[in-house]
SENUKE-344970 format. One record per residue (C-alpha): x, y, z; residue in one letter; residue number from 0. Coordinates in nm, 3 decimals, always signed. Layout:
SITE        c1        c2        c3   residu   num
SITE         X         Y         Z        A   NUM
...
//
This chain:
SITE        c1        c2        c3   residu   num
SITE    +5.637    +9.982    -1.989        M     0
SITE    +5.951   +10.187    -2.062        T     1
SITE    +5.986   +10.482    -2.315        R     2
SITE    +6.190   +10.272    -2.569        V     3
SITE    +5.911    +9.984    -2.535        G     4
SITE    +5.633   +10.192    -2.587        R     5
SITE    +5.831   +10.361    -2.908        L     6
SITE    +5.863    +9.994    -3.024        L     7
SITE    +5.527    +9.891    -3.027        L     8
SITE    +5.422   +10.238    -3.223        A     9
SITE    +5.716   +10.168    -3.492        V    10
SITE    +5.525    +9.790    -3.502        L    11
SITE    +5.135    +9.891    -3.522        L    12
SITE    +5.250   +10.196    -3.779        V    13
SITE    +5.425    +9.938    -4.017        S    14
SITE    +5.136    +9.673    -3.956        A    15
SITE    +4.882    +9.948    -4.066        C    16
SITE    +5.109   +10.010    -4.363        A    17
SITE    +5.105    +9.667    -4.513        C    18
SITE    +4.897    +9.599    -4.784        N    19
SITE    +4.627    +9.337    -4.719        N    20
SITE    +4.375    +9.136    -4.957        G    21
SITE    +4.130    +8.908    -5.004        Y    22
SITE    +4.140    +8.622    -5.245        V    23
SITE    +3.792    +8.496    -5.314        E    24
SITE    +3.781    +8.123    -5.437        R    25
SITE    +3.440    +7.913    -5.518        E    26
SITE    +3.477    +7.557    -5.372        V    27
SITE    +3.117    +7.428    -5.468        G    28
SITE    +2.783    +7.410    -5.346        Y    29
SITE    +2.661    +7.347    -4.986        N    30
SITE    +2.377    +7.096    -4.874        G    31
SITE    +2.176    +6.937    -5.103        R    32
SITE    +2.342    +7.027    -5.394        A    33
SITE    +2.688    +6.914    -5.303        R    34
SITE    +2.565    +6.552    -5.292        V    35
SITE    +2.346    +6.584    -5.613        N    36
SITE    +2.479    +6.683    -5.891        P    37
SITE    +2.092    +6.695    -6.098        W    38
SITE    +1.922    +6.895    -5.810        L    39
SITE    +1.892    +7.189    -6.015        A    40
SITE    +1.758    +6.972    -6.341        A    41
SITE    +1.530    +6.757    -6.128        E    42
SITE    +1.360    +7.084    -5.961        R    43
SITE    +1.349    +7.251    -6.316        F    44
SITE    +1.180    +6.933    -6.434        A    45
SITE    +0.938    +6.922    -6.141        Q    46
SITE    +0.843    +7.317    -6.233        S    47
SITE    +0.699    +7.154    -6.531        Y    48
SITE    +0.468    +6.922    -6.309        E    49
SITE    +0.692    +6.582    -6.444        F    50
SITE    +0.683    +6.297    -6.150        D    51
SITE    +1.089    +6.324    -6.045        V    52
SITE    +1.244    +6.030    -5.884        V    53
SITE    +1.614    +6.072    -5.758        S    54
SITE    +1.796    +5.756    -5.696        L    55
SITE    +2.081    +5.729    -5.529        A    56
SITE    +2.184    +5.368    -5.614        A    57
SITE    +2.071    +5.137    -5.882        W    58
SITE    +1.751    +4.970    -5.931        R    59
SITE    +1.646    +4.813    -6.233        A    60
SITE    +1.381    +5.034    -6.456        P    61
SITE    +1.038    +4.982    -6.382        Q    62
SITE    +0.711    +4.990    -6.623        A    63
SITE    +0.647    +5.363    -6.481        G    64
SITE    +0.913    +5.493    -6.562        D    65
SITE    +0.949    +5.714    -6.918        A    66
SITE    +1.285    +5.862    -6.885        V    67
SITE    +1.626    +5.721    -6.744        W    68
SITE    +1.909    +5.959    -6.691        L    69
SITE    +2.199    +5.752    -6.562        V    70
SITE    +2.564    +5.763    -6.590        P    71
SITE    +2.810    +5.547    -6.764        A    72
SITE    +2.979    +5.435    -6.479        L    73
SITE    +2.624    +5.293    -6.333        V    74
SITE    +2.599    +5.010    -6.615        L    75
SITE    +2.917    +4.842    -6.501        N    76
SITE    +2.824    +4.509    -6.576        N    77
SITE    +2.599    +4.285    -6.851        E    78
SITE    +2.285    +4.228    -6.589        S    79
SITE    +2.219    +4.610    -6.561        F    80
SITE    +2.313    +4.678    -6.941        V    81
SITE    +2.047    +4.432    -7.068        R    82
SITE    +1.790    +4.552    -6.832        R    83
SITE    +1.831    +4.900    -6.923        A    84
SITE    +1.827    +4.761    -7.269        E    85
SITE    +1.514    +4.579    -7.218        H    86
SITE    +1.332    +4.856    -7.056        W    87
SITE    +1.438    +5.107    -7.361        A    88
SITE    +1.294    +4.871    -7.614        N    89
SITE    +0.937    +4.861    -7.425        S    90
SITE    +0.913    +5.204    -7.450        G    91
SITE    +1.141    +5.426    -7.238        G    92
SITE    +1.351    +5.667    -7.298        H    93
SITE    +1.774    +5.589    -7.167        L    94
SITE    +2.009    +5.894    -7.170        I    95
SITE    +2.349    +5.763    -7.096        I    96
SITE    +2.594    +6.035    -6.968        L    97
SITE    +2.991    +5.971    -7.002        L    98
SITE    +3.209    +6.210    -6.885        D    99
SITE    +3.154    +6.424    -6.545        H   100
SITE    +2.813    +6.221    -6.463        A   101
SITE    +2.964    +6.071    -6.137        A   102
SITE    +2.829    +6.209    -5.802        A   103
SITE    +3.166    +6.289    -5.662        D   104
SITE    +3.275    +6.493    -5.953        S   105
SITE    +3.307    +6.831    -5.850        S   106
SITE    +3.201    +7.115    -6.067        D   107
SITE    +3.480    +7.333    -5.986        W   108
SITE    +3.774    +7.059    -6.015        R   109
SITE    +3.955    +7.034    -6.374        E   110
SITE    +4.075    +6.744    -6.303        F   111
SITE    +3.890    +6.457    -6.407        E   112
SITE    +3.940    +6.063    -6.371        P   113
SITE    +3.978    +5.852    -6.674        T   114
SITE    +3.647    +5.722    -6.792        L   115
SITE    +3.700    +5.291    -6.802        E   116
SITE    +3.381    +5.161    -6.952        L   117
SITE    +3.298    +4.786    -6.892        T   118
SITE    +3.280    +4.561    -7.258        P   119
SITE    +2.922    +4.576    -7.205        A   120
SITE    +2.803    +4.920    -7.257        L   121
SITE    +3.010    +5.008    -7.574        P   122
SITE    +2.868    +4.641    -7.712        A   123
SITE    +2.510    +4.761    -7.653        M   124
SITE    +2.566    +5.083    -7.828        L   125
SITE    +2.705    +4.870    -8.123        R   126
SITE    +2.418    +4.694    -8.121        R   127
SITE    +2.188    +5.065    -8.149        L   128
SITE    +2.402    +5.157    -8.451        G   129
SITE    +2.617    +5.403    -8.200        I   130
SITE    +2.973    +5.466    -8.279        E   131
SITE    +3.184    +5.546    -7.981        L   132
SITE    +3.542    +5.702    -8.021        K   133
SITE    +3.795    +5.858    -7.796        E   134
SITE    +3.947    +6.223    -7.869        N   135
SITE    +4.298    +6.336    -7.874        A   136
SITE    +4.409    +6.479    -7.621        A   137
SITE    +4.433    +6.794    -7.750        D   138
SITE    +4.083    +6.789    -7.880        A   139
SITE    +3.927    +6.853    -7.555        A   140
SITE    +4.172    +7.088    -7.391        A   141
SITE    +3.869    +7.363    -7.417        E   142
SITE    +3.500    +7.406    -7.403        D   143
SITE    +3.327    +7.477    -7.740        E   144
SITE    +2.976    +7.578    -7.796        V   145
SITE    +2.829    +7.305    -8.023        A   146
SITE    +2.494    +7.286    -8.213        T   147
SITE    +2.306    +6.982    -8.121        I   148
SITE    +2.026    +6.900    -8.422        D   149
SITE    +1.774    +6.680    -8.185        F   150
SITE    +1.383    +6.627    -8.240        D   151
SITE    +1.399    +6.890    -8.571        D   152
SITE    +1.520    +7.151    -8.324        D   153
SITE    +1.863    +7.262    -8.247        E   154
SITE    +2.055    +7.348    -7.906        F   155
SITE    +2.373    +7.521    -7.817        E   156
SITE    +2.562    +7.356    -7.586        V   157
SITE    +2.924    +7.419    -7.444        A   158
SITE    +3.080    +7.094    -7.376        A   159
SITE    +3.366    +6.928    -7.443        R   160
SITE    +3.446    +6.557    -7.387        S   161
SITE    +3.755    +6.249    -7.392        R   162
SITE    +3.479    +6.086    -7.654        A   163
SITE    +3.279    +6.150    -7.911        S   164
SITE    +2.941    +5.913    -8.056        V   165
SITE    +2.801    +5.912    -8.436        A   166
SITE    +2.545    +5.770    -8.587        V   167
SITE    +2.564    +5.589    -8.946        G   168
SITE    +2.893    +5.705    -9.055        G   169
SITE    +2.788    +6.061    -8.951        A   170
SITE    +3.018    +6.346    -8.814        K   171
SITE    +3.151    +6.234    -8.454        P   172
SITE    +3.016    +6.486    -8.184        G   173
SITE    +2.880    +6.497    -7.784        V   174
SITE    +2.554    +6.322    -7.875        F   175
SITE    +2.373    +6.059    -8.039        A   176
SITE    +2.008    +5.953    -8.010        S   177
SITE    +1.855    +5.620    -8.188        V   178
SITE    +1.486    +5.489    -8.166        R   179
SITE    +1.479    +5.110    -8.027        T   180
SITE    +1.189    +4.935    -8.029        G   181
SITE    +0.916    +5.106    -7.892        G   182
SITE    +1.170    +5.356    -7.725        G   183
SITE    +1.496    +5.572    -7.779        R   184
SITE    +1.860    +5.562    -7.639        V   185
SITE    +2.039    +5.861    -7.628        S   186
SITE    +2.399    +5.933    -7.555        V   187
SITE    +2.572    +6.252    -7.407        L   188
SITE    +2.937    +6.247    -7.337        T   189
SITE    +2.966    +6.561    -7.163        D   190
SITE    +2.714    +6.540    -6.885        A   191
SITE    +2.830    +6.920    -6.728        R   192
SITE    +2.563    +7.089    -6.925        P   193
SITE    +2.296    +6.931    -6.692        L   194
SITE    +2.451    +6.935    -6.362        R   195
SITE    +2.357    +7.206    -6.103        N   196
SITE    +2.609    +7.493    -6.226        R   197
SITE    +2.593    +7.480    -6.587        W   198
SITE    +2.244    +7.391    -6.639        I   199
SITE    +2.133    +7.787    -6.630        G   200
SITE    +2.392    +7.852    -6.918        E   201
SITE    +2.312    +7.851    -7.320        H   202
SITE    +2.022    +7.650    -7.384        Q   203
SITE    +2.132    +7.356    -7.153        H   204
SITE    +1.788    +7.394    -6.975        A   205
SITE    +1.587    +7.347    -7.300        D   206
SITE    +1.808    +7.069    -7.455        F   207
SITE    +1.701    +6.867    -7.121        L   208
SITE    +1.324    +6.962    -7.141        L   209
SITE    +1.326    +6.839    -7.521        A   210
SITE    +1.506    +6.510    -7.390        L   211
SITE    +1.205    +6.455    -7.122        I   212
SITE    +0.984    +6.552    -7.427        D   213
SITE    +1.126    +6.281    -7.607        A   214
SITE    +0.975    +6.004    -7.455        S   215
SITE    +0.630    +5.896    -7.592        E   216
SITE    +0.551    +5.713    -7.288        R   217
SITE    +0.388    +5.894    -6.954        D   218
SITE    +0.577    +5.793    -6.658        G   219
SITE    +0.864    +5.930    -6.410        S   220
SITE    +1.164    +6.086    -6.483        V   221
SITE    +1.435    +5.930    -6.296        V   222
SITE    +1.781    +6.093    -6.233        F   223
SITE    +2.048    +5.831    -6.101        V   224
SITE    +2.346    +5.963    -5.917        R   225
SITE    +2.562    +5.642    -5.797        S   226
SITE    +2.832    +5.526    -5.938        C   227
SITE    +2.659    +5.130    -5.884        G   228
SITE    +2.500    +4.941    -5.625        L   229
SITE    +2.698    +4.924    -5.307        S   230
SITE    +2.730    +4.611    -5.084        F   231
SITE    +2.492    +4.765    -4.796        S   232
SITE    +2.209    +4.813    -5.103        G   233
SITE    +2.261    +4.459    -5.225        M   234
SITE    +2.212    +4.333    -4.845        L   235
SITE    +1.906    +4.573    -4.782        R   236
SITE    +1.769    +4.486    -5.132        R   237
SITE    +1.817    +4.097    -5.143        H   238
SITE    +1.890    +3.997    -4.760        L   239
SITE    +1.559    +4.056    -4.602        W   240
SITE    +1.380    +3.746    -4.733        P   241
SITE    +1.671    +3.532    -4.579        V   242
SITE    +1.665    +3.719    -4.290        L   243
SITE    +1.252    +3.688    -4.233        C   244
SITE    +1.285    +3.327    -4.301        G   245
SITE    +1.553    +3.262    -4.042        L   246
SITE    +1.350    +3.488    -3.793        A   247
SITE    +1.012    +3.263    -3.869        L   248
SITE    +1.232    +2.942    -3.822        V   249
SITE    +1.357    +3.075    -3.491        L   250
SITE    +1.023    +3.194    -3.380        V   251
SITE    +0.901    +2.835    -3.447        L   252
SITE    +1.162    +2.674    -3.254        W   253
SITE    +1.128    +2.890    -2.932        L   254
SITE    +0.760    +2.819    -2.951        W   255
SITE    +0.831    +2.433    -2.983        R   256
SITE    +1.050    +2.422    -2.726        N   257
SITE    +1.008    +2.722    -2.459        L   258
SITE    +0.730    +2.671    -2.196        S   259
SITE    +0.407    +2.876    -2.273        R   260
SITE    +0.219    +3.039    -1.997        F   261
SITE    +0.392    +2.824    -1.744        G   262
SITE    +0.490    +2.436    -1.741        P   263
SITE    +0.378    +2.226    -1.997        L   264
SITE    +0.065    +1.968    -1.870        E   265
SITE    +0.087    +1.606    -1.933        A   266
SITE    -0.160    +1.499    -2.172        A   267
SITE    -0.294    +1.225    -1.908        L   268
SITE    -0.259    +1.377    -1.576        P   269
SITE    -0.253    +1.125    -1.265        P   270
SITE    -0.575    +1.083    -1.093        S   271
SITE    -0.490    +1.313    -0.712        P   272
SITE    -0.705    +1.003    -0.574        L   273
SITE    -0.418    +0.771    -0.588        R   274
SITE    -0.166    +0.952    -0.334        G   275
SITE    -0.144    +0.828    -0.008        Y   276
SITE    -0.131    +1.164    +0.133        D   277
SITE    -0.483    +1.262    -0.017        H   278
SITE    -0.631    +0.941    +0.105        H   279
SITE    -0.499    +1.015    +0.448        L   280
SITE    -0.650    +1.390    +0.438        E   281
SITE    -0.965    +1.297    +0.310        A   282
SITE    -1.039    +1.044    +0.606        L   283
SITE    -0.921    +1.291    +0.851        G   284
SITE    -1.219    +1.561    +0.663        N   285
SITE    -1.478    +1.248    +0.671        F   286
SITE    -1.380    +1.215    +1.037        H   287
SITE    -1.392    +1.559    +1.133        W   288
SITE    -1.743    +1.652    +0.978        R   289
SITE    -1.869    +1.307    +1.124        L   290
SITE    -1.796    +1.364    +1.476        D   291
SITE    -1.516    +1.605    +1.546        R   292
SITE    -1.267    +1.341    +1.503        A   293
SITE    -1.386    +1.127    +1.818        A   294
SITE    -1.413    +0.833    +1.618        A   295
SITE    -0.983    +0.855    +1.580        L   296
SITE    -0.905    +0.978    +1.906        L   297
SITE    -1.095    +0.732    +2.110        A   298
SITE    -0.893    +0.391    +1.999        P   299
SITE    -0.571    +0.570    +2.098        L   300
SITE    -0.676    +0.693    +2.416        R   301
SITE    -0.814    +0.324    +2.456        E   302
SITE    -0.472    +0.203    +2.385        Q   303
SITE    -0.292    +0.427    +2.591        I   304
SITE    -0.471    +0.390    +2.911        L   305
SITE    -0.452    -0.012    +2.866        E   306
SITE    -0.115    +0.007    +2.827        R   307
SITE    -0.020    +0.294    +3.092        G   308
SITE    -0.303    +0.171    +3.376        L   309
SITE    -0.348    -0.166    +3.288        R   310
SITE    -0.647    -0.316    +3.447        P   311
SITE    -0.663    +0.012    +3.694        A   312
SITE    -0.751    +0.225    +3.433        A   313
SITE    -1.083    +0.087    +3.370        R   314
SITE    -1.186    +0.200    +3.736        R   315
SITE    -1.188    +0.566    +3.609        G   316
SITE    -1.061    +0.841    +3.444        P   317
SITE    -0.685    +0.905    +3.498        P   318
SITE    -0.559    +1.105    +3.732        D   319
SITE    -0.285    +1.410    +3.732        E   320
SITE    +0.017    +1.171    +3.866        G   321
SITE    -0.054    +0.967    +3.550        F   322
SITE    -0.024    +1.268    +3.313        F   323
SITE    +0.305    +1.333    +3.470        Q   324
SITE    +0.428    +1.004    +3.454        L   325
SITE    +0.340    +1.016    +3.069        L   326
SITE    +0.500    +1.364    +3.045        A   327
SITE    +0.806    +1.231    +3.169        A   328
SITE    +0.856    +0.928    +2.986        R   329
SITE    +0.777    +1.102    +2.618        S   330
SITE    +0.933    +1.418    +2.673        G   331
SITE    +0.577    +1.627    +2.617        L   332
SITE    +0.462    +1.895    +2.841        P   333
SITE    +0.206    +1.811    +3.084        A   334
SITE    -0.049    +1.994    +2.929        E   335
SITE    -0.016    +1.848    +2.581        R   336
SITE    -0.042    +1.511    +2.714        V   337
SITE    -0.370    +1.629    +2.950        A   338
SITE    -0.513    +1.771    +2.651        R   339
SITE    -0.466    +1.451    +2.405        A   340
SITE    -0.609    +1.219    +2.666        L   341
SITE    -0.895    +1.421    +2.847        A   342
SITE    -1.005    +1.686    +2.580        E   343
SITE    -1.381    +1.580    +2.487        H   344
SITE    -1.358    +1.770    +2.129        A   345
SITE    -1.085    +1.950    +1.905        P   346
SITE    -1.149    +2.314    +1.852        A   347
SITE    -1.080    +2.275    +1.503        D   348
SITE    -0.969    +2.028    +1.247        S   349
SITE    -0.588    +2.175    +1.276        L   350
SITE    -0.622    +2.069    +1.709        A   351
SITE    -0.745    +1.737    +1.595        A   352
SITE    -0.464    +1.694    +1.384        T   353
SITE    -0.228    +1.787    +1.719        R   354
SITE    -0.402    +1.570    +1.908        R   355
SITE    -0.394    +1.229    +1.705        V   356
SITE    -0.003    +1.320    +1.641        A   357
SITE    +0.059    +1.366    +2.040        D   358
SITE    -0.171    +1.039    +2.093        L   359
SITE    +0.082    +0.834    +1.838        Q   360
SITE    +0.385    +0.978    +2.011        F   361
SITE    +0.262    +0.835    +2.341        L   362
SITE    +0.162    +0.550    +2.242        L   363
SITE    +0.501    +0.483    +2.004        K   364
SITE    +0.665    +0.553    +2.398        T   365
SITE    +0.461    +0.310    +2.594        L   366
SITE    +0.542    +0.049    +2.350        T   367
//
């Protein structure tokens, strides 16, 4: 490197060191389970008081063993869900409905919040219970304010702001309302952020949550619902399995009916093996072999061959070698096989007897 290049490199290093570098820290949210579950801190707080806590990722109907339900208003998005929740509250449960900032995909560090759009079923239920739901003006919810909530003969300071307000019996609208219905209770909190992970440790938010849970007269589970509704995959898992089980049973019965089991299927009345001609021959051959080594089968064939081949000369003595050569030439069989077929006294086994009978029948056919 030349001297000029070294000088330029030194100038660049000095100028880089002279620059003012700074770091900007910006919060983007939680990591892990707290990023996908905004009620994780509230759930652990309830567990610390030995409550049985249930965390639901999707809607299911409230059960008799549930004591408290904290559910976003977006979950109660149809008449069926609203009717089931209202019936459960009438039977003794405590239904807590959360309006703004209640969805699981809402970020605790994002200022913008989508407009809350409720179906007519939920406001209709609130009207039946005597809870009046109103929309606030745009500038009324511009900043957070600490509100005092009177609940269960106690006061709680809660920082909340919302685009909606609730009131009971013509009282002043606020961020919280609660009424008894049947044997249970329905409460509405317009801003869910005091119960979310980031803010539950501020003011008296945790005490307020504990008071909501203790307000239920029923012993049971505290259920936190974080989904925005029932997904299509959840509906398939919950309602399609009986149909799939029925189809699987029909398929198994069809396979059992049409496919062979443990080999080919047997006929109801198998035919008797005694009707086969080959079986008769085999049985007859076995009988003669056990009786006299098949001599009764070989003797008639040999007599016919000798009678046709030698005529009267066959009665004067046994055939000679010339006669065997003559039969071998005419039949094409080896002379040794012709001699064994005509002169062998007794075959060695049943297989040899079968071969001798076959040779004699072939020789007789040749002389015919």
